[in-house]
C-alpha positions in Angstrom: -63.8 48.5 -52.6 -63.9 51.4 -55.0 -67.4 50.3 -56.2 -68.9 50.2 -52.7 -71.8 52.5 -52.0 -72.2 53.3 -55.7 -75.2 53.2 -58.0 -74.1 51.4 -61.1 -75.7 50.3 -64.4 -74.9 47.4 -66.6 -75.9 47.9 -70.2 -75.6 45.3 -72.9 -77.1 44.1 -76.2 -78.5 40.6 -76.4 -79.9 38.4 -79.2 -81.2 34.8 -79.0 -82.0 32.0 -81.3 -84.4 29.1 -80.6 -84.3 29.1 -76.8 -87.2 26.8 -76.4 -85.6 24.1 -74.2 -83.8 26.5 -72.0 -83.4 30.2 -71.2 -80.7 32.8 -70.6 -80.3 35.7 -68.1 -77.8 38.1 -66.7 -77.2 38.1 -62.9 -75.3 40.5 -60.8 -74.4 39.4 -57.3 -71.7 39.9 -54.6 -70.0 38.2 -51.7 -70.7 39.9 -48.4 -68.4 40.0 -45.3 -69.8 36.6 -44.2 -68.8 35.2 -47.6 -72.5 34.7 -48.6 -73.5 35.3 -52.2 -76.3 37.9 -52.5 -78.2 38.7 -55.7 -78.2 42.4 -56.6 -80.0 42.3 -59.9 -81.2 39.7 -62.4 -82.5 40.3 -65.9 -85.8 38.9 -67.2 -85.5 35.5 -68.8 -84.4 35.5 -72.4 -86.3 32.9 -74.4 -87.2 32.0 -78.0 -85.7 33.9 -80.9 -85.1 37.7 -80.6 -83.3 40.2 -82.7 -80.7 42.5 -81.0 -82.1 44.6 -78.2 -80.5 46.8 -75.6 -80.9 46.0 -71.9 -80.0 48.1 -68.8 -79.8 46.7 -65.3 -79.4 49.3 -62.5 -78.2 48.3 -59.0 -76.5 49.7 -55.9 -73.4 48.1 -54.5 -73.7 47.9 -50.7 -70.9 48.6 -48.2 -70.4 45.0 -47.3 -69.7 43.9 -50.9 -66.3 42.2 -51.0 -66.5 40.9 -54.6 -69.0 41.6 -57.4 -69.9 39.0 -60.0 -71.6 39.5 -63.4 -72.8 36.3 -64.8 -74.1 35.6 -68.3 -76.1 32.4 -67.9 -77.5 29.9 -70.4 -79.5 27.1 -68.7 -80.8 23.7 -69.8 -78.7 23.5 -73.0 -76.5 20.6 -71.7 -78.9 18.3 -73.5 -78.2 20.0 -76.8 -75.2 17.9 -78.0 -75.3 19.6 -81.4 -74.4 22.9 -79.9 -71.5 21.6 -77.7 -70.1 19.5 -80.5 -70.2 22.5 -82.9 -68.6 25.1 -80.6 -64.9 24.5 -81.6 -65.9 24.9 -85.3 -67.9 28.0 -84.6 -65.2 29.7 -82.6 -62.4 29.0 -85.1 -64.4 29.6 -88.3 -64.3 32.7 -90.5 -67.7 31.8 -91.9 -70.6 34.0 -90.7 -71.7 32.4 -87.4 -75.4 32.6 -88.2 -75.0 30.2 -91.1 -73.5 27.5 -88.9 -75.1 28.0 -85.4 -77.5 25.3 -84.2 -80.6 26.2 -82.2 -80.4 27.3 -78.6 -77.9 30.1 -78.7 -77.6 33.5 -77.1 -75.2 36.4 -77.9 -74.2 39.2 -75.7 -72.4 42.3 -77.0 -71.1 45.7 -76.0 -71.3 45.0 -72.2 -70.6 48.2 -70.2 -70.5 48.9 -66.5 -70.9 52.5 -65.5 -72.1 54.8 -62.7 -75.7 55.8 -62.9 
């Protein structure tokens, strides 16, 4: 409840590679007193290939917010078997990730939540 009635900002860096069959986005939502999920803010769709860029989402947490959720979403990549089969190797490898990563990837870094 400490976040109730506060203006907050979520800042992060994002980079994408080959998002042509799907897209990514960041969504901030909460559960109200009636246990309904309500969207507070959603980023623009992240598509194609993009170098690192900084994004800032500003939002106000209402009084009836019980829980707040920050979701990093990558949609329509379930059909990309190459990505899912490669994930264990990518996570456990010391090799630079860019050399091994298949298409349809998104990176998020330096995620910060702060008061406006």
